[in-house]
N, C-alpha and C positions, 0 to 999 in steps of 0.2 A: 645755179640753174635758173634761167629766166622762167617767169610764169608761163604756164600753158595757155595757149591762145584758143578762143572759141570762135566758131564761124559767127559772122555778124548776124544779129537778129533782123528779120525783115522790118520790123516796126520800131527798131532801136530801143526796145524795152531794156530796162536794167537787167543784166544777166542773172544776178542773185535772185530777184523777184521772179524772173522766168523759171529758174530751177525750182523754186519753191512752188509756183503754180503747177508746174509739171508733176512734181512729186505729189501734190494735193490731189490732182486728178487720178493719179494712180492709186492713191490710198483709197479713194472713193469706190474703186473697182474691187477692193477688199481681196486682192490676189496677192498673198504674201510671197508667192514664188517669184513674182515679177519685181519685187522691190530690191533689186540688186543695183549696185553702182552702174554697171554696164547698161541695164535696161533703162534706168532713169536718164542716163546720158544720152542714149539712143533716142528716147522719147523727146528729150529736149533738143536734140539736134546738135549735140556738142561732143567733144572728145571725153573719154572716161575721166581723165585727170583734171578736167576743168572744175569738177565738183569740189575738189580739194583747194581750189583757189579761194573759195568762198565759205566752205564749212570744214571743221576739223575732221569729220568722218561722216559716214552715211547716217548714223544715229542723230547727229545734230541736224542734218538736212531734214530727216523724217519728222523729228520732234518740232521743228520749226514749221513744217508743212501741216502737221496735226494741229498745232496751235493756230495756224491760219484758218484751218477748216473749222475749228471750234468758233473762232471769232466771226467767220462768215455766217455760220448758223445762227448766232445770236444777232448779228447785224440784220438778217432777214426777218426777225421777229416783227409782228405787227405791233401797232400802238397798244400799250397796256393801260387799263383804266386807273384813273386817279382816285386816291382814297376819299371817301365821303360822297362818292357819286354812285348812282344806281343802288343795288343791294350787294352786301358782301358776297352772297352766294352767286349772283350773276358775275361779279367781278373775278371771283375765284374760277369760275368757269372759263372765262377768257384767259386767265393766267395758265390754267391747265392746258387748254387748247394750244396756246403758244409754246408752252413747255414741252408738250408732246412733239411739236414740229421740231424743236431743237433737239430733243432726244432721238427722234427718228433719223436725224441727220448725223448725229454724233456717235451714238452707242455702236452701230454696226462697224464703224471705222475703228473705234477704240478696242474692238476685239483683237486687232492686230498687236496690241500691247501684251497679250498673253504670251508668255514664254520669251518676252524681250525686256527683261529688267533694266537694261541700260537705257533703252528707249523710254521706258516708263518713268525712270528717274529724270531724264533730260526734260520730259514734258512736265513733270511735276515741278521742276525748278524754273520753268518759263513763266512768263506773265502775259495775260491776254490783254488785247486792246480794248475789248468790250467787257462790260460788266456781266457776270454770270446771271442767268435767269433765276437761279436759286436765291442769289443775294437780292435781286429786284423783288422777288416774291416775299422774302423775309421783311424787307423794308416796307412793303405795302401792308403786310399784316401788322407790323409794329405801328405804322401810321394809323390803321384803323382802330387799333387798341387805344392809342393816344386821343383819338376822336370820340371814344366811348362806344363805338360800334362793335367792339369785342370786350370781353370781360377784363377787368384790371389785372387779373392774374394769368391771362392768356399768355402762352409761351410761343412767340412768333417762330422761333427756330424749330421747335418741335413740331408745330403745325405745318411748316414748310417742308420738313423732312417727310411727313405723311404723304404730302402731294408729290414730292420728288419720287418717293417709293412708288406711288401710283403710276407715274410716267414710266419708271423703269419696268414695272409689271406689264404694262400694255405693250411697250415696244419690244422687250425681250420675249414676251409670249409670241409675238409675231415672227420672231426669228427662230424659235424652237419648234421642231415638228411635234405634232400631237398635243400642243398646248393651246387651249382655247383663250384667246385674249378677252379682257374685260370689255363690256359694251359701254356705249355712251350713257345708258341708263345707270349702269353701276357706278360710273364716274360721278354722276349726280348724287347717287346714294352716299358715296364716300364723302363728298363735299358736305352733304346734309348732316352726316354723322359727325364729321369734324366740327362743324359749326354748332352742333348740339352741345359740345363740350367747351366751346370757347366763346360763344356769344354771351352777352350780358344776361342775367337771370330773367329780366323782363322779356327779352327776346325769346329765350328758351321756353318760357311758359305761355307764349302767345299761341293759341291754337289756330289752325288754318280755317278758312271758311267751311270746307267740307267737314272738318272735325266739329265745328260749331253746329252745323246742321244736324249731324248725327247725334250730338249731345243733346240738343234741344228736343229731338224726337225720343230719345231714350229716357229723358228726364220725366216725361209724362207717363206715369205708371197706368196699368189697366184700371186700378181703383180710381185714380184721379179722373180718367176719361169717363168712367161710369158716372161719377158724381157730377161731372160737367154736363153729361146728357140728361140727368134727372132735373137739373136746374134750368134746363132750356124751356 
């Protein structure tokens, strides 16, 4: 049997890429009921059987489209700070901001994997064209440790896992009814708490200007102040 023919695309794009882009747009709508071969083919403007000229089955097409969506989300990330610049806290704030953008784009679509073990396995076996944000974050933390701006025994993988979990918490909370998402201030507190455990000892013990001012005031006891007044 000869291969099924598709209608010519107006802009002569590669048909396989066109099918992937069409499936990716449909995935972004998060409507599981529309992810049928017929619906995808109709949206792509081709006959149903054309999909099988390029993919073994629907799961292969959807897994490829999901991987393309994940790559696109990472490709849209803004520039990440270089190790050794600014402060570690400021740099982690930038990393988390970009990580949140990636997770907001990816997590809602990945909910379609629930109840689709074949699709989940296909996606897990695929390889992305872009480096994962988590890997970039881990590399950044490892470089800061090597520069001495984090403690020698700091665990970059564990620290990155904390911030990945923070992103999951914020994004999933926004998707679930009745769950209050964490605020920007609470994100800063998480970063501060994390750094309190992985910064070098000298950095951990360094008080802030506000703390210093309060300490100086508290260090002068009433007796000391009275003695000082007597000697005036």
